[in-house]
C-alpha positions as CSV (number, residue, x, y, z in Angstrom):
1,M,5.6,-9.8,50.6
2,K,2.1,-9.1,51.2
3,R,2.1,-5.5,48.7
4,L,3.8,-7.3,46.5
5,L,0.8,-10.0,46.3
6,N,-1.7,-7.4,46.0
7,Y,0.5,-5.6,43.5
8,M,0.2,-9.0,41.3
9,M,-3.3,-9.4,41.9
10,F,-3.8,-5.8,40.6
11,I,-1.7,-6.4,37.7
12,G,-3.1,-9.6,36.7
13,I,-7.5,-8.2,37.1
14,A,-6.0,-4.9,34.9
15,S,-4.5,-7.4,32.4
16,L,-7.6,-9.1,32.2
17,A,-10.1,-6.1,32.0
18,I,-8.4,-4.9,29.1
19,S,-8.1,-7.4,27.1
20,C,-11.8,-8.4,27.6
21,A,-12.7,-5.0,25.9
22,E,-14.5,-5.5,22.4
23,P,-12.3,-4.5,19.3
24,E,-13.9,-0.8,17.6
25,E,-15.0,-1.2,14.3
26,P,-13.1,0.4,11.6
27,S,-15.2,3.1,10.4
28,A,-15.5,4.0,6.5
29,G,-13.2,6.7,6.9
30,Q,-10.3,4.5,8.0
31,K,-10.7,1.9,5.6
32,V,-11.6,4.3,2.4
33,I,-8.2,5.5,2.5
34,G,-5.4,4.3,-0.5
35,N,-4.7,3.9,-3.9
36,W,-8.3,2.3,-5.4
37,S,-8.8,1.4,-9.1
38,V,-12.2,0.1,-10.8
39,V,-12.3,-3.2,-11.8
40,E,-15.8,-3.1,-13.6
41,Y,-18.6,-0.7,-13.6
42,Y,-22.1,-0.8,-14.1
43,V,-24.6,1.6,-15.5
44,Q,-28.0,0.8,-15.2
45,G,-26.8,-2.7,-14.4
46,Q,-24.7,-3.1,-17.5
47,D,-21.4,-4.0,-18.3
48,F,-19.6,-0.7,-19.7
49,N,-15.5,-0.4,-20.2
50,E,-15.5,3.3,-22.3
51,G,-16.5,7.0,-21.1
52,D,-16.0,9.7,-18.7
53,L,-16.4,6.9,-15.5
54,I,-13.8,7.0,-12.6
55,E,-11.1,4.6,-13.4
56,H,-8.9,5.7,-10.7
57,L,-9.8,6.9,-7.2
58,I,-6.9,8.2,-4.7
59,I,-8.0,8.9,-0.9
60,E,-5.2,10.1,1.0
61,R,-5.4,10.9,4.8
62,D,-5.4,14.6,4.9
63,G,-8.4,14.8,3.8
64,K,-8.0,15.4,-0.5
65,F,-8.8,13.3,-3.2
66,I,-7.8,12.8,-6.9
67,L,-9.6,11.4,-9.2
68,E,-8.9,10.4,-12.8
69,D,-11.6,9.5,-15.1
70,G,-11.6,7.2,-18.5
71,N,-10.4,10.4,-20.3
72,G,-7.8,11.0,-18.1
73,V,-8.8,13.5,-16.6
74,L,-8.1,14.7,-13.3
75,T,-10.5,16.2,-10.6
76,V,-8.7,17.1,-7.5
77,G,-10.3,18.0,-3.6
78,T,-11.7,17.3,-0.1
79,W,-13.9,14.1,0.9
80,S,-16.1,13.0,3.9
81,A,-17.1,10.0,4.7
82,D,-19.3,8.2,7.0
83,N,-21.0,4.4,7.4
84,S,-23.5,5.0,4.2
85,A,-21.5,7.3,1.6
86,L,-18.6,8.9,0.3
87,T,-18.3,12.6,-0.7
88,L,-15.8,13.6,-2.9
89,T,-16.3,17.5,-3.1
90,P,-13.8,19.2,-6.4
91,A,-12.2,21.9,-5.8
92,E,-14.9,23.3,-9.0
93,G,-17.9,21.9,-9.4
94,E,-20.6,19.6,-7.7
95,A,-20.0,17.1,-4.9
96,I,-19.7,13.4,-5.9
97,V,-21.6,11.1,-3.6
98,L,-20.7,7.5,-3.9
99,N,-23.2,5.2,-1.9
100,I,-21.4,2.9,0.2
101,V,-22.9,-0.5,-0.6
102,T,-20.0,-2.9,1.1
103,L,-16.1,-1.3,1.8
104,T,-13.1,-3.1,3.2
105,Y,-9.7,-2.2,3.3
106,S,-8.8,-3.7,-0.4
107,K,-12.3,-3.7,-1.9
108,G,-15.2,-1.2,-2.3
109,H,-18.6,-1.5,-3.8
110,F,-19.9,1.7,-4.5
111,V,-23.3,3.2,-6.1
112,Q,-24.0,6.3,-7.6
113,N,-27.1,7.6,-9.0
114,L,-27.4,10.6,-11.1
115,S,-30.3,12.7,-13.0
116,S,-30.6,14.8,-15.7
117,P,-33.5,15.9,-18.1
118,I,-31.7,13.9,-20.6
119,L,-31.0,11.0,-19.5
120,G,-33.9,10.8,-16.6
121,D,-32.4,8.4,-13.5
122,V,-29.0,6.6,-13.5
123,E,-27.1,4.1,-11.7
124,I,-23.7,3.7,-11.7
125,R,-21.8,1.0,-10.0
126,Y,-18.4,0.9,-9.2
127,L,-16.4,-2.3,-7.8
128,L,-12.6,-1.3,-6.9
129,D,-9.6,-2.6,-5.1
130,N,-7.4,-0.8,-3.3
131,E,-3.5,-1.2,-3.8
132,G,-3.0,0.0,-0.9
133,E,-1.7,3.8,0.5
134,G,1.1,5.9,-1.4
135,D,4.5,5.8,-1.3
136,Y,5.8,9.3,0.1
137,S,9.0,8.5,1.3
138,G,10.5,9.6,-1.4
139,S,12.1,6.3,-2.5
140,G,10.1,5.5,-5.6
141,N,9.6,1.5,-4.3
């Protein structure tokens, strides 16, 4: 009987210790996965709705991405993320760095800073909604 009481007390203390553990905040790499659509973008603080800016972005768990711009051009490559930036590295061309302003599982606010001899420094702000991960089951639902 005493052994059973000790065993129950051990289980109770272990359960209490586990239940008091702080949950870990998900990383940007966990939150960014999904099927993102641009809701709004701003170039130099002005509302902008045409051109070859990002329209749709699919971030996959396996480290790959598919980006579609406003002209329907697709870019594929690999991605990485930390708490300050999402970096898209295309199979061809330069990396695209999107600085993270805010990021949840359902909404994202990113800033892209570009520099060119013709335009100078340009800031593009993307406001995106995550439609969730793709359905890879083949069921079409």
